[in-house]
N, C-alpha and C positions, 0 to 999 in steps of 0.2 A: 815111151808110155804116155808122157804128158801130152805130146803132140797128138797121139792117137785119141786120147781122152777128149781133147779140145775139138778134134775133127768130128768125133761122135756127137758131142754136145751141139756143135754147129749144125750137123745133119738133122738131129732131132728137132732143133729150132726151125729149120727150113720146112719141116713137115707140118708144123702147127702155126707158122707165122700168119698165114691168112686168117686162121681161126682166132688168133690173138687179136689181130687188128679189128676183125668183125665184132668180137666180144667187147672190146673197148668202145667201139662206136655205139653198140647197143646200150652199154652202161651209161655213156654220155647222153644218149637220147632219152633214156629213162629218167636220168637225173634232171635233165632240162625240162621235161614234162612235169616232174614233181615240183621244180622251182616255180613253174607257172601256175600249178594247181596244188597247193599244199595239202589238200584233202585226199589226194590220189595215193592212197596207201599201196595200191597195186604197183604203181611206178616205182615207189621207193623200194618195195620188196624185190622187184625185178632188178633194180640197180644192185641191191645186195647179192642177189643170186649170181649176177654176172661177175661181180667182184670176187666172190668165192670160187667161181669157175676159173677166173684168171689166176687166182692164187694157186689152184691145183695144177694148172698148166705150167706155171713158172717153177713150181716144185719139181715137176716132171723133167723140165729141160734145164734145171739147176741154175736159174737166174735169181741169185740171192736178193739183189736189190728190188727186182720186181715182186718177189715173194713178200718181202717185208713191207713194201709200199701197199700192196693189196691187203695185207693183214691190218695195217694201220687204217686204211681206207674203210675196211669192214667195221672196225671198232668205231670209227667216226660216224659212219652211216647209221649204226645202231644207236648212236646218241641223238639222232634227229627223229623226233616224234612226228607222226601224221598230224597235220594241222599246225606245223611249226610256225612260230611267229618270226618277226624280223630279227629277233635276238639270235636266231640260228643262221642268219645270212652268212656270217663269217665262216661257219662250218661248211655250208653248201658251196660257197665260192672257192674255198680252199680245196675241197674235194674235187670240184670241177677242174681246177688248175692242175691237181695231181694227175688226173686222168689224161689231160692234155700232154703233160710232161712224160707220162708213161708211154703214150703213143709215139712221141718223138724218140724216146729211149729205145723202143722196139726197132724203129727205123735205124737208129744209130748202131745198135748191135748188129743188125743185118748188114750194114755197110762196113763196119770196122772188124767184125768177127772177134771182138774183144769185149769181155764183160767187166765193167768197172762199176760195181755196185755203189761205191762211194759217191759217184756222180749223182745218184738219186737221194743221197742223205739230206741235202737242203730241203727238198720238197717233202720228204718223209718227216723231217723235223717241223716243217710248217704244219703238217697234219697233227703232230703231237702238241705243238704249242697252241694251236687253235682249241685243243681240248684241255689246255693248261696242264699238260704232262711235261715232264722233264725231257729235253731234247737228247738224242743220242750223241755220244762223242764222235769225233772224226775217225777214231780207230774202231768203230763198231764192227767192221768186217775184217779187222786185222787180227790174225791169229798168232800169238806169241806168249810164251810162258815167262813171266818176269819175276817169279818168286825167287829164283836163284839169280842174284844180280852180280854183275862184275863190278870192278872198281871204276866208277865213272870219273874219278878225279885223277887217274893215272897220267893223263895227257895234259892236265892243266898245271900251269906254274903259278901258284898263288902264295905270296909271302905269309908267314905265320902272324897272327894278331899279337901285338904287344901293347899292353895297357891294363889299367885297373878297371874296376866295375863301372865307374863313372864314364871312363873312355868307351867301354863296351856299349853302354846305353846310348852315348852320343852317336857312335858309328852305326848302331842298329837303327836309330831314328833316321839318320841321313840315308842309309841304304834303302829303308822302306820308302822314304819320301822320293828317292830316285826312281824306285819301282812304280810308285803311284803316278809320278809325272809321266813316265813312259806309258802307263796304262791309260791315263787320261788323254794323252795325245792319240793313242790308238782308238779309243772310243769316239773321239771327235774327228777321226780320219785326218789327223795332222801328221805329216811327214813320218811315215812308218820307219824310214831308215834311222832317224834319230831315236825313235822308240826302241828299235832293236838294239842299238848301241847302248842305250840306257839300261835295258833289261840285262845285257851282258855285264855291264859295270856293277849293277846292283847284285846280280847273282854271284859274281866273284867276291863282292864284299861280304855276302852271307856265308860263302864258303870259308872265308877267313874267320868269321865269328863262330862258325860251327866247330872249328878246331878239331876236325877228325871225327866228330859225333855223327851218328847215322843220318841225320837230316842233311848233312853236308853233301851226301851223295846225290840227293835230289837237286840241290843247288848247282852242283857241277854239271849235271845233265841239262839244267835250264840254261846255263852259260853256253854249253856246246850247241844247244838248240837255237838260242838267240843268234850266235855267231853264224850258224849254218843258214838260218833263214835270211840273214843279211847277205851272206856270200852268194846264195842262190836266188836272191830277189824273190823270195816266197811271199805271197800276199797274206794278209791277215783276214781270213774268213770269219764268219760269225762264230763258228766252232772254235777257232784258234783264239779269238778274243775271250770266249768263255773259259778256255783253258788257262790263260794268263790271269784272269780274274780269280780262278780257283787258287792259283799259286800265291796270289797276294795274301791269302789267309795265313800262310806259313810265315810270310814276312811280318805280318801283324803279331803273330804269336811270339816271335823273337823279341819284339819291342815290349810287349805287355807281360809276358811270362818270364823272359830272360833265357839264360843258358839251358834251363830245364827243357824248354820247348825243342831243343835240338837233339834230344836224346832218343826220340822216336823215329821210326822209319816212315817214309812217305807211302801212301796207299798204292797198291798195285795198279789201280786204274790210272793214276796220275803218271806213273812211270811208263805204262804202256802208251799213253797219249804222246808223251815226249819222245819215246823211241820211235813211234809211228812217224812223227815229224822228220826225224833223221832218215828213216827208211824212205819216206816219200820225197825227200829232198833230191835224191839222185846224186848226192855229193860223194866224191871219192877222197875227201880229206882224211888224213890218218886218224884223227880223233873220232870221226864218224864211223870209219871202217872198223875201228877197234871196238866200238860199242856194238855195232851190228853183228860183227863176227862172233862176239860173245853170246849172242842169241841165235847163232847159226843163220844169219840173214845177210843178204847182199842188197845194195841200193836198188830201189824199184826200177823195173824195166821201163815203166812209164812214169817219169818223174813229175813233180808238181807242175812244172811249166807246161808240159804237154796236156795233163789233165785239166788245167785251168783253161787252156784253149778249147778243149773238148767241151768243157762246162759252158763256156760262152756260146758255143754253137747250139748246145742242147737247150739252154734256157732263154737264149735270145732269138730273134727272128732268123729264119733260115737264110742261107747264103744267097739264094735266088732273090728272096724278098729284099735283102739288104742291097744287093746289086741294083735291082730295079729302083729302089728308093733313092740310092745314091745318084744314079743317072738322072732321075727326075729332078732332084734338087740341083744338080749341076747344070741342067738345061735352064732352069730358072735363074741361076747365078750367071750363066753366060749371057742371057738377055740383059741382066742388070749391068754387067760389065760393058756391053755394047752401048747402052744408054749413057753410062758414065763417060765412055770414050768420046761420044758425040759432044757432051758438055765440055770435056777437057780440050778438045780440038777446036771448040768454038764454031762447029759446023751447024749453022742454023740453030743455035741454042734457044730453047723455048722453056719458059717457066712451067708450061704444062708437063714437061718431062719430069720435073721435080715431084709432082703429084703422082705420076705413073711409077717412078722409082720408089716413092714412099709406100704406095699400094703394094708393090711387089715385096718390099721388105717386111711390111706388116703381115702379108700372107705367108711369107717365109717364116717369120717369127711364130705365127700360130702353128705351123706345121712342126717346127722344132720343139715347141711346148708339148705337143701331142706325143712326140718321141722322147719326152723327158730330158731333152737337151736344153735345160733352162738358161744356162749361162750364154750359150750361143743365141738363144731366142732374145735374151735381154739386150745383147749387142745389136741385133737386127732392129729391135724396137726403138732403141735409143737413137739410132741413125735415122729411122723413120720420123721420129719427133723433130730432129734437127731439120730434116727436109721440109716438114710442114711449116716450121718457123721461117725458113728462107722463103718459102712460097708466100707466107703471110706478109713478109717484108718486101715482096716483089723484087727479089734480087737473086742472082745466081751465086753459088758458093765461090769463095776466094780460092786461090791455089792451095793454101795450107788446109783449108776445110775440105777441099776436094780430095787431097791426098789422104787425109784422115778417113774419109768415107771409103775410098778405094782400099785402104789398108784393112778396114773392118770387113769389107766384102771378101777380100782375098783370104783373111783369117778364117772366115766362115767356110769358104770354099775348101781350104786346106783340111779343115775338120771333116767336112762332108765327104771328101775323097778317101778319108781314113775309115769311114763307116764299114766298108766291106771287110777290111782286115782286122780292125779293132772291135767291131760290133758297136752297138749303142750303149756306151758305158760312160762313167764319170770321166775317164781318161779322154775320151773323144770330146766330151763337153768342155773340158779344160783347155783344149788345144789352142783355140783362138784367144781365150781370156788370159792364158798363161803368158802369152807373148805381148799382151797389152794391158796397161793400167789406165783406167778411165779417169783417174784422179791426178796422176802425175804427168809431168812433161817428160819427154824422152831424155832430156838432159839430166833431170833428177834421177831417173831410173838408172842411167848409166853411172852416175855418181855413186849410187847405192851399191851397184855391183863392184865398182872399183874399190870402194871402202871395204866391202865384205871380203874381197880377195886379199887385200892388204892385211886386214885384221886376222884372217885365218892364218896367214903366214907368220905374223907377229906372235900370235898365241901359241903356235906350234914351237917357235923359237923359245918362248917363255917357259913352256913345259920342259923342253930340253935343257934350258939353263938351270932350272931348279933341280932336275935329275943330276946334272953334272955337279952342281953345288953339293948335293948329298953324297955322291960317289967320291968326291974329292975331299971328304972330311970337312965340309963346310967352308971351302975356299970362296970368299966373297967376290973374287975377281970374275967369277962366272955370272954374277948378277949385276955387275957394274953398270951395264947399259940398259938394264931391264926397265927401270922406271921411266926413262926417256922414251923407250920404244912403246911402252904401254900408253904414255901420254900422247904420243902422236896418233895412236888409234882413237883415243878419247876425243881428240879434236875432230877426227873424221866422222865419228858417230854423232857428235854435236852438229856438224855441218849438214848431215842428212836427217836431222831432226829425230834422233833416237835417244832421248835423254835417259831412259831407263837403262839401256845397255851401257851408256856412258857412265852413269852413276855406279853401276856394279863394277865396271872396269876401274873406276877411280878408287873404289874401296880395295880392290885387289892390289893395285899399284901402291897404295898407301900402306897396306899390310906388309907387302914385300919390303918396302923401305924401312918400316918400323920394326918388324919382327925378325927380319932376316939380315938386312944390311946394317942397321943401326944397333942391333942387339949385341951384347958382349958374350952372351952364352949361346950354346947350340940350340936351335929351335926344337920344340917338342914334335914328336912324330905326328901327333894329331893335327897340329897346325899345318905341317907340310901336306898332309893328306887333304885337309880342308881346302887349302889353296889349290891343289891339283884338281879337286872336284869342281871348285868354282871356275877355274880356267877351262875345264872340259865342258861344263855346262854352257859357258859363254861361247865356246867354239861351236857347239851344236846349234846354239841360237843364231849365230852369225852365218853358219853353214846354210840354214834354212832360208835366210834372207838372200844369200848369194844364188840360191836355186829358184828365186822368184816365187817363194811360197810365203804364206801368211806368217808373220812373226809369232813365235810361241812365248808368251809372257811367263808361262809356267817354268820354262828353263831359267829365266832370270830369277824367279823366286827360289828355284832350287839352288842356284849359285849363292844367293843372299843367305839362304838357310845354312849352307855349308860354312859360310863366314860367321854367321851368328852363333853356331854351335860351339865355336872355340873362342868367341869374344873378339873377333877381328872386325 
């Protein structure tokens, strides 16, 4: 029956496809004429009529995304008066972009024969945000009844919280800070992997603090969602960032209101958004399947990774355009490499070649800026400046200088070749820059990676040693070598000029010596937890360095806060 319904829907669409495309073009033309002449009320009314016509067609062929987009577009068009001033430009531009994306979605549906209305949500939300309306959640088209909820905590193993009111407040503050650091990293587009790990840690901390209270169910679901997003490499869209910003409110309430805040249920809308993440993940992990089956759901046939690829094609340039663009840029780069080869071989080297290469790099840089590939453009322009300097000094580059220049060109070429498969994205832009630092020598970079690798191993051993120490009823032999191990990492961090991380590590090592090794009594649970949190934060900080990413000082502050909370 489902297949038959889809076939009927597809056939209905085929009958009206040409009419849809023609009507979109008419709406675009009317809007364009109105943008040129703001007094043309007739053009604005025509645009409205075409939008309403499109809405009716989409209702008929059951394309929910197209229906909602046209509905929002009509509302926006009604907000634009005849004679509109420049303050309405954002509305008109957003409306024009929405029609362009709608046209591409119609072609997408024609090719794929699959309706994924969620693909249109970003542009629908742009229409709403331009009108200062609240954007729709990612689960807008997701139909599930979450009033009857299963036990989300059944698959999670979380130790019960033991401590007094003061301890409760300390842990609550630390877990909220952990959540905030993760959220801040997310909003700044820093290492989403670390943010996902921190979200999971924080959520499990709040599960402990809820102690079986209703709000604990939401935090269990947050922990499962964070783990699943990490496991499936799901990206943080604007909608998902907004979701985790909403969740932070409940972390704040536990800190400022206390245990009373855990006695209420999370709203249905929040639970639905989290369940949707699990559904969209495509994960077959037991804890995910358990949650979905309770709502009579199975993982999405088109998981997040596939929809993300479809989204890139929908919102970015078409494949043909990307291919042509990539080929044109590669031709330019091939000419560049030929000229560099002439200089390297010393075949009639001519200073005039330097100017020619610089011209090409500047032209390439300008093209890359237009494509919003700003990091790649900066590399091209930097090398052009160096070439101009060599020309002014009337000298050809030395061997090392030439190798550096060639390295930059090859890095840009590698990124350009990836445009067809990756699209024009921040990932593409980062390809050359991620492999090269303009400030550091290759030797220093390698030293940083070696130190990071050794530090990660040592910190993992440190956490295992503390766990063994607790499980053996505080046998100090498990910790005997720990201070020396941590001190060796400290020396490495000092060597690569990271005094902040070295200082935090020094505090951790001193605390282990003083509160675990030298102490006559068994350590308090809160002290052990604080040390574990600090070591984990350090581990995440060093992990980002090892992945050649910008260091995240917030993680160091989180580690220090964990130590400060218990007086370490």
